[in-house]
N, C-alpha and C positions, 0 to 999 in steps of 0.2 A: 465528432465521433466520441463515443463514450468508451473508456477503457477500464476494465477491471484491474485490481491490483493482484489478482490471482492469475498466474500464468506459468507456462512451461515451454521451453524450447531446447532442441538438441541438434547438434550438427557434428558430422565427421568429415574431415578434410585430410587427404593424404597425397603424397607423391611417391616416387620410387624409393625414398629413403626413410620416410616417417609418416606417422598418422597422429593427428591431433583431434581429440573429442572434447566438445564443450556442451555442458548441460546447464540450463538456467531455470531456477524455480523461485517463485515469489509468493508471498502472502501480504495481507494489508499491514501497513505501518504508517504512522503520521509523516515520517520523513523517508528519504532514500537511505537504506542501510545495506551496504554491499559487503557480503562476505565471500571471499575468493579463496578456494583451495586449489593449489597448482604445484607442479614440480618446481624444485629450487631453481632449475635452469631458466624458468620464466620470471623470476623475481626482478630481473633487470627491466622487464616490460610492465611492471606493476602500474605505473602512472598511465601508460598508453592503454592498457587493458581497461582501466577505470573510465578513462575519457571515452573510449569506444562504447562501453556498455551504457554510459549515460545518454547516448543518442537514442536508446530504445526504452528508457524508463525515467520517470520523474520522482515517483514515490514507491514505497513498498520495501519490505524486508526481503532481500534478494540473495539467494545462495547460488554461487557459480562454481562449477566443478570442471577443472581442466585436466585431462590426462594426455600422456605423451607416449607413443610407442615408436621405438627406433628399429628400423629394419636393417640398417647398415652394421658392419662389424668393425668400423674404424673409429668408434667413439673414444676408445682409450688406447694409450700407447705406453710402452715400458721404457723408462729412462734409466740409463746406467750412470751412476755418479762416481766417476773415476777417482776424484780427489778423496772422497770418503773411503773408498775401497783401499786406496794406497795407505791411508792413515791406519786403517784396521790392520793391514798386512804388516806395516812397519812395527806397530805395537805388539802384534803376535810374535814377530821375530825377536823383538826385545825381551819379551816374557820368556820365550823358549831358551834364549841365550843366558838370561839371568838365572834361571832355575835349572839350567842344564837339562832341558827337556828335548826330546825328539819330537818335532812337530812337523807333520806334512800338511801343509795348508792347501786344500783343494778349492777349485773355483766354485763348486756348488756350495761348499761350506761357507766360503766368504760371501757369497751372494745372499745368504740368509741373514746377514747382519743388518741391523736397521739402517735404512736410507741408502743402502748400496744399490738396490733396485727399487724403483718406485713406479707407480702407475699414475697417469694423469689423463684428464679428458682432452681429447683433441679439440682445438678451437672451433667454435661454431660460427657459421655464417649468419650473424644476427639479423641482417636485412632479409635474407631468405626465410629464416625462421619466423620473424615477425610477419612477413607477408602471408605465410601459411596460417599463422595464429589469428591474424586479423580477419582473414577470410572465414575461418571457423567461427569466430566471435560474431561476425556480421550475419552469417547464415543462421546461427542459433538465435541471435537477436530478432531477426525477421520472423522466425517461427514463434518466438516468445510474444512478440507484439500481436501476431495474428491470433494466438490463443487468448490473449487479453481482450482483443477486439470482439471475438465471438462471445466471450463471457459478458463483456460490456453490453452487447446487444440484448442479451436476456435481461440484464439488470435494467436497462433503459425501458424495455417493454413492461416489466413488472412495476417499476416506479411510476410510469405514466398511468397505468391502471389504478395504482394507489392514489395518484393525484385526482383522477376522475371520481373515485369513491369519496375522497375528502371534499371535493367540490359539491357533491350531492348533499353531504352533511351541512356544509356552509349554507347552501341554498335553502335547506329545510329550516335552519335556524333563522335565516333572513325572513322567510315567509311567516314563521311562527312568532317572532318577536313582537310585531304590532298587535297581534291577536291577544297576547297575554295582557297587554295594557288595557284593552277593551274589556276583557274578562274581569280584570281586577277592578276596573271602574264600576262595572255592573254589580259585582259582589259587594263592593264597598257601599254602593248606593242602597242596595237591599238591606245590608246590615244596619246602616245608619237609619234607614226608614223604620226598621223594626224597633230600634232603640228609641227613636223619637215618636214612634207610633204614627199618629196622623199629623204631626206638626210639620211645618214647612221646612224643607231642607235648603240650607244655604249652598247654592250651586258653586259659588266662588270658593268656599272652603273645601268642597268636594274636589273641585278642579285642582286646587293647590296640593291636596293629598295625592291625587293621581299623578301630578307632575313630579312630585318628590319621588314617588315609586318608580316612575318612568326613568328618571335620572339614575336611580339606584341600579336598575336592571338593564339599562341601555348598553348594547354591545355593538352598536353601529360601527364605531371606530375599529374595534377588534375585527369585525367581519370584513371591513374594507382592507385592512392590513393582511388578513388571512388570504383573501382573494388575490391581493397583490403578490404575496409570497408564493402562492400556488402557481400563479402565472409565471413568475420568475423561475421557479423550478422547472416547469414545463419547457420554457424557452431554452434554459440551459441544457436540458436533456435532449431537446430536439436539434439544437444547433451545435452544441459541444464547443470545445475550444482546443484546437490542435496544438497551440503553442504552450498553453499552461493547463495543467489538470484542473478540473472543475470540482473535485471532491471537497476541497476546503470550503468553497463558496456554497455548495449544496448543504454541507454540514451546518454552516452558519444560518442559512435560511430555515433549516429544520429546527434549529434552536429557537428562532424567532417565532415560527409557527406554534411550537410547543408553549411558548410564553403567552401567545394570544388565546390558545385553547384553554390554558389554565385560568386566565382572566374570565373567559366566558363561563366556565364551569363554576367559578367562585361567585359570579353574579347571578347565576341561574336560580330561579324559584319555580321553574316549570319542569316537570318530569321529561317531557319530550325534548326540550332544549338540553337538559342535563344528559340524557341518553346520547344525543347527537354530539355533545361536547366530549363525552367519554369515548365515543367512537373515533372522534378526531384525534384525541390523545393516543389511543391505541394505534391508529393508522400512522401517526407521526412517529411513534416509537419504532414501528416496523420500517418506516422509511429511513430513519436514522441508522438502523442496523444495516440496511442495504447500502446506504451512502458510504459507510465505513470501508466498503470494498471498491469504491470508485477512485481512480487515480486523480 
């Protein structure tokens, strides 16, 4: 199965107390780059969240957004710090006595002093919270993988068509290569004949020259390797690899194909072969662009 590195998944999971929403978005990247934005209360689950998400992706720049809505009214409680209140009260009495002040200390006034009354979050049931969060992550992850798979199917179809077009150019060069040797031999023979006029042509010298030319323009090895690389790409695309992403392998094969196409073009002395080599290079460049999106 071929997976694109572009994907999106979203999930909402709730119970009678809260709702957790998870969104996952990704684009292509050489490695897995996870960026997670979440409420502070989920920081304790950071490692678990990352391990869960890695089940659904191997490469790509991935942004994960987690939001939390609490329906309960018991999240916070007010705490009365009696010791601190007593200290404030004692000091106020001392100040009033020392400066002969009349001071009526009210409870509401005393409560406004720092740390007398504080609010704190009620303790969370971490196991129940993680269970809900994990469910949301997995549901979003499954949607995310499904979207990558759909995009991967389109990439696979497009790349296989490009492989077919490249194979046609390779076949054309294969058919044309022997012909240009014969054409060169014929032209060389006519040219030498004109120069020597009616004198006898040394066939051995002529064959030597033709052999040197054939060695210079021979692209048999390059064509064999190109065919091998094209077949390897087709096999990888058709079979896929569910355990490890194939994007890196395809990128390597595309680089090798480009190297062979460059060599063919540099050796070419024939317009038809040169045009086909240029078509190959153009096709390979398009393939490389598409391969960048494959996981």
